[in-house]
C-alpha positions as CSV (number, residue, x, y, z in Angstrom):
1,M,137.5,134.2,166.8
2,G,139.4,136.0,164.3
3,S,143.1,136.3,164.7
4,Y,146.2,137.1,162.9
5,T,149.3,134.8,163.6
6,N,152.8,135.2,162.9
7,G,155.1,132.2,162.7
8,V,158.8,132.1,162.4
9,V,160.0,130.8,159.1
10,G,162.8,129.0,157.7
11,D,164.2,128.4,154.0
12,Q,161.4,129.4,151.7
13,S,160.9,130.3,148.1
14,G,158.3,131.8,145.8
15,A,157.6,134.9,147.8
16,S,156.1,137.6,145.4
17,N,154.2,140.9,145.4
18,G,155.9,143.0,148.0
19,G,154.0,145.5,149.9
20,G,155.7,148.5,151.5
21,G,155.0,152.1,152.2
22,A,153.5,154.4,149.8
23,A,153.0,158.3,149.4
24,A,149.6,159.8,150.5
25,V,147.1,160.1,148.0
26,D,143.6,161.7,147.9
27,K,140.4,159.8,148.6
28,G,139.7,159.5,144.9
29,V,142.9,157.8,144.2
30,D,142.5,155.5,147.2
31,F,139.1,154.5,145.9
32,A,140.5,153.7,142.6
33,N,143.3,151.8,143.9
34,Y,141.3,149.8,146.5
35,F,137.6,149.5,145.8
36,C,137.9,149.3,141.9
37,T,140.2,146.2,142.1
38,Y,137.0,144.6,143.4
39,A,135.0,145.7,140.2
40,F,136.8,143.2,138.0
41,L,135.3,139.7,137.6
42,Y,138.8,138.2,137.6
43,H,139.3,139.3,141.2
44,Q,135.9,138.0,142.2
45,K,136.5,134.7,140.5
46,E,139.9,134.2,142.4
47,M,137.7,134.6,145.7
48,L,134.9,132.4,144.5
49,S,137.5,129.6,143.6
50,D,139.0,129.7,147.1
51,R,137.5,126.5,148.5
52,V,138.5,127.0,152.1
53,R,137.0,130.6,152.0
54,M,133.8,129.2,150.3
55,D,133.2,126.2,152.5
56,A,133.7,128.0,155.8
57,Y,131.1,130.8,154.9
58,Y,128.6,128.2,153.2
59,N,128.8,125.8,156.4
60,A,128.6,128.9,158.8
61,V,125.4,130.0,157.2
62,F,123.7,126.6,156.2
63,Q,124.7,124.9,159.8
64,N,123.2,127.9,161.6
65,K,120.1,128.7,159.8
66,H,118.4,129.8,163.1
67,H,120.4,132.9,162.7
68,F,118.8,133.7,159.2
69,H,115.5,132.2,159.1
70,G,112.8,134.9,159.0
71,K,115.6,137.7,159.8
72,V,116.8,140.7,158.1
73,V,120.6,140.5,156.8
74,L,123.0,143.2,155.8
75,D,125.9,141.9,153.4
76,V,128.7,144.4,153.6
77,G,130.7,144.5,150.4
78,T,128.6,141.9,148.7
79,G,130.9,141.7,145.6
80,S,129.3,138.9,143.3
81,G,126.5,138.5,145.8
82,I,127.1,134.9,147.0
83,L,126.8,135.7,150.7
84,A,123.6,137.5,150.1
85,I,122.1,134.7,148.0
86,W,123.2,132.0,150.6
87,S,121.6,134.1,153.3
88,A,118.2,134.3,151.3
89,Q,118.4,130.5,150.7
90,A,118.9,130.0,154.3
91,G,115.6,131.6,155.0
92,A,116.2,135.3,155.4
93,R,113.2,137.5,155.2
94,K,115.2,140.4,153.6
95,V,118.8,140.9,152.7
96,Y,120.3,144.2,151.9
97,A,123.6,143.6,149.7
98,V,125.9,146.7,149.8
99,E,128.5,147.2,147.2
100,A,130.7,150.3,146.4
101,T,131.7,149.2,143.1
102,N,130.0,148.6,139.6
103,M,130.3,144.8,140.7
104,A,126.6,145.7,142.2
105,E,125.5,145.1,138.6
106,H,126.7,141.7,138.2
107,A,125.5,140.8,141.9
108,R,122.0,141.9,140.7
109,E,122.3,139.6,137.6
110,L,123.4,136.7,139.9
111,V,120.5,137.4,142.4
112,K,117.9,137.1,139.6
113,A,119.4,134.1,138.1
114,N,119.0,132.4,141.5
115,N,115.5,133.5,141.9
116,V,115.9,135.5,145.1
117,Q,115.3,139.0,143.7
118,D,112.3,139.3,146.0
119,V,114.4,138.9,148.9
120,V,117.8,140.3,148.1
121,E,118.1,144.0,147.3
122,V,121.6,145.1,145.9
123,I,122.4,148.6,146.9
124,Q,125.3,150.3,145.1
125,G,127.0,152.9,147.3
126,S,129.6,153.1,150.2
127,M,128.4,151.7,153.6
128,E,129.0,154.9,155.4
129,D,126.6,156.8,152.9
130,I,123.8,154.4,152.3
131,Q,120.5,154.5,154.3
132,L,118.4,151.3,155.2
133,P,114.8,151.3,156.0
134,E,115.3,149.1,159.1
135,K,117.7,147.6,161.5
136,V,119.2,144.1,160.8
137,D,119.5,141.1,162.7
138,V,122.7,139.8,161.1
139,I,125.7,141.5,159.4
140,I,127.7,139.1,157.2
141,S,130.9,140.2,155.3
142,E,134.1,138.8,153.9
143,W,136.2,141.9,155.0
144,M,139.4,140.2,155.8
145,G,142.6,141.3,154.1
146,Y,146.1,139.8,153.8
147,F,147.2,139.3,157.6
148,L,143.6,140.1,158.6
149,L,143.8,143.8,158.5
150,R,146.0,144.6,155.5
151,E,143.7,146.3,152.8
152,S,140.9,145.3,155.1
153,M,137.5,147.0,155.1
154,F,136.7,146.1,158.8
155,D,136.3,150.0,159.5
156,S,133.2,149.8,157.0
157,V,131.9,146.8,159.0
158,I,132.2,148.6,162.1
159,C,130.3,151.5,160.7
160,A,127.5,149.1,159.4
161,R,127.4,147.5,162.9
162,D,127.1,150.7,164.9
163,R,124.5,152.2,162.4
164,W,122.2,149.1,161.6
165,L,122.7,146.1,163.8
166,K,120.0,145.4,166.5
167,P,121.3,145.2,170.1
168,T,120.8,141.4,169.9
169,G,122.2,141.1,166.5
170,V,124.9,138.7,165.2
171,M,128.1,139.2,163.2
172,Y,129.3,136.8,160.6
173,P,132.2,136.1,161.4
174,S,132.0,137.1,165.1
175,H,135.6,136.9,166.2
176,A,139.1,137.1,164.7
177,H,142.7,136.3,165.5
178,E,146.2,137.8,164.5
179,T,149.0,135.3,165.1
180,Q,152.7,135.6,164.6
181,A,155.9,134.1,165.9
182,Y,159.1,135.9,166.7
183,Y,161.2,137.0,163.9
184,G,164.6,137.3,165.4
185,V,167.1,137.4,168.3
186,D,168.4,140.1,170.6
187,M,169.3,142.9,168.3
188,G,172.0,144.2,170.7
189,A,174.1,141.4,169.5
190,L,174.2,142.4,166.0
191,T,176.2,145.5,164.4
192,K,174.2,148.7,164.4
193,P,174.2,149.0,160.6
194,F,172.7,145.4,160.1
195,S,170.0,146.3,162.9
196,E,169.2,149.7,161.2
197,E,169.1,147.9,157.8
198,Q,166.4,145.5,159.1
199,K,164.2,148.1,160.8
200,K,164.3,150.5,157.8
201,Y,163.6,148.0,154.9
202,Y,163.3,144.2,155.3
203,L,161.2,144.1,158.3
204,Q,158.8,146.7,157.2
205,T,158.3,145.0,153.8
206,S,156.0,142.1,153.4
207,L,155.7,139.5,150.8
208,W,152.7,137.4,149.8
209,N,153.3,133.4,149.9
210,N,151.6,130.2,150.5
211,L,154.0,128.5,152.9
212,H,154.3,124.9,153.4
213,P,153.9,123.8,157.2
214,N,157.4,122.4,157.1
215,Q,158.7,125.9,156.5
216,V,157.5,127.1,159.9
217,I,160.4,126.5,162.3
218,G,159.0,128.0,165.5
219,T,156.0,128.2,167.7
220,A,153.3,130.8,166.7
221,A,151.9,133.4,169.0
222,I,148.4,135.1,168.9
223,L,149.1,138.9,168.5
224,R,145.5,139.9,169.0
225,E,142.0,138.8,169.3
226,I,139.1,140.8,167.8
227,D,135.5,140.7,168.9
228,C,133.7,141.9,166.0
229,L,130.6,142.9,168.0
230,T,132.5,145.2,170.3
231,A,135.7,146.4,168.4
232,S,136.0,149.9,167.6
233,V,137.9,151.8,164.9
234,S,140.3,153.1,167.2
235,D,141.1,149.4,168.4
236,I,142.4,148.6,164.8
237,L,144.3,151.9,163.9
238,E,147.3,150.6,165.6
239,V,148.5,147.3,166.9
240,R,151.4,146.9,169.3
241,S,152.3,143.4,170.2
242,N,155.2,141.8,171.8
243,F,155.6,138.0,171.2
244,L,157.8,135.1,171.9
245,S,158.6,132.2,169.8
246,T,160.6,129.1,170.5
247,V,162.6,127.4,167.7
248,T,161.4,123.8,167.2
249,L,163.8,122.7,164.6
250,P,167.6,121.7,165.2
251,N,170.4,123.6,163.3
252,T,168.3,125.5,160.8
253,R,168.1,129.0,159.3
254,L,165.7,131.7,160.5
255,C,164.7,133.5,157.2
256,G,162.0,135.8,158.6
257,F,158.6,135.8,160.0
258,A,155.1,134.9,158.6
259,G,151.7,136.2,159.6
260,W,148.4,134.8,159.1
261,F,144.9,134.9,160.5
262,D,141.6,132.9,161.4
263,V,138.0,133.9,161.8
264,H,135.2,132.2,163.8
265,F,131.5,132.0,163.4
266,R,130.3,131.9,167.0
267,G,127.2,133.9,166.8
268,C,126.6,135.9,170.1
269,K,126.2,135.1,173.8
270,E,122.4,135.6,173.4
271,I,122.1,133.4,170.1
272,P,125.3,131.2,170.1
273,A,126.0,129.2,167.0
274,Q,124.7,125.6,166.7
275,K,127.8,124.7,164.8
276,E,130.9,126.8,165.4
277,I,133.0,127.3,162.0
278,E,136.6,128.3,161.6
279,L,138.2,129.7,158.6
280,T,142.0,129.7,159.0
281,T,144.7,131.0,156.6
282,A,147.6,129.1,158.2
283,P,150.2,127.3,156.3
284,S,148.6,124.1,155.1
285,V,149.6,121.3,152.5
286,D,146.2,121.1,150.8
287,N,144.1,124.0,152.2
288,G,145.9,127.0,151.0
289,T,143.9,130.1,150.5
290,H,144.2,133.3,148.3
291,W,145.1,135.2,151.4
292,G,148.2,133.0,151.8
293,Q,150.5,134.4,154.4
294,Q,152.5,137.8,154.9
295,V,156.1,137.1,155.0
296,F,158.7,139.5,156.7
297,L,162.2,138.5,155.5
298,L,165.5,138.7,157.5
299,N,168.5,139.4,155.2
300,P,170.5,137.7,155.6
301,P,169.2,134.7,157.5
302,I,170.5,133.8,160.8
303,R,171.4,130.4,162.3
304,V,169.2,129.1,165.2
305,T,168.7,125.8,166.9
306,E,165.9,123.9,168.7
307,G,164.9,125.6,172.0
308,D,166.3,129.1,171.0
309,K,163.8,131.8,172.3
310,L,163.1,134.6,169.9
311,N,161.7,138.0,171.3
312,A,160.1,140.6,169.0
313,R,157.5,143.4,168.8
314,L,155.2,144.0,165.9
315,N,153.7,147.6,165.3
316,S,150.9,147.7,162.8
317,I,149.6,151.2,161.6
318,L,146.4,151.6,159.7
319,D,146.7,154.4,157.1
320,S,143.8,155.4,154.9
321,Y,146.3,156.9,152.4
322,L,148.3,153.9,151.6
323,P,146.8,152.4,148.4
324,P,145.9,149.7,147.9
325,F,147.1,148.1,151.2
326,R,146.4,150.2,154.1
327,N,148.7,148.9,157.0
328,R,152.4,149.7,157.6
329,Y,154.4,147.2,159.7
330,F,157.4,147.6,161.9
331,I,159.0,144.7,163.5
332,E,161.8,144.9,166.0
């Protein structure tokens, strides 16, 4: 399942690239800020160099060839075309690889270089506007953003599913989870100015980081589970989740909260995966990903100890006019 997780974090360093609120812009500017980022080869190279990401998708496809052999596949946001090529190599009869940016030109070159041009058709255009000549058996996409839905294109995947997936079709990935741990204590025990400061700035602003597992000082809680076969756009517009975390280390500092996600390749009820594959972005010593984790800081940190119970609520609002990141977060 896909999920996003939040963990209570202790002392940490190296956070960068903050993301906060932004003024509304028109759709042209939104396209320039979001989609055009993916038109550059350096960005594609970063994703292709993510071993955890690549291994998960490769194993999901080639250990579940029964989902692909002789089937029609739609790759939403194909980028370099790697998932479309793997789908063809796994035996797909036809693959439609849709890409909104000029990266489509490079995808065509890669498809030809791998001798699958008779199977893979690269289509440049937005998923909402393109037309296909037939329904598809499989939709494959690497749609996840930071903390799952931040700068995510899952709404386009939902559009593709509703328009083109057969009733017995399969989604790759099939499920997702968002997970988080409590970030703080009873705000009533704090002064009003401190409380307002946290709400107005620090806990609405997330930073990118690749945390070490030792920096997570509390239990993680799943905020939401998403079934990619049934989720609607309205389901992802706003997330409201109360969560509880228990501090697991004695006499330490609570510096903030970290959020991450995992996705699962399970197939569907009618055609389950022969081998279920998980892709996780949780803090790791050796298996960090380009997604890292999103960190929400407390300023200043507070002292906690083993067994303390921390209660919090996370609100996430999807906004199409927050380039390039489309979610606003509120923790209290």
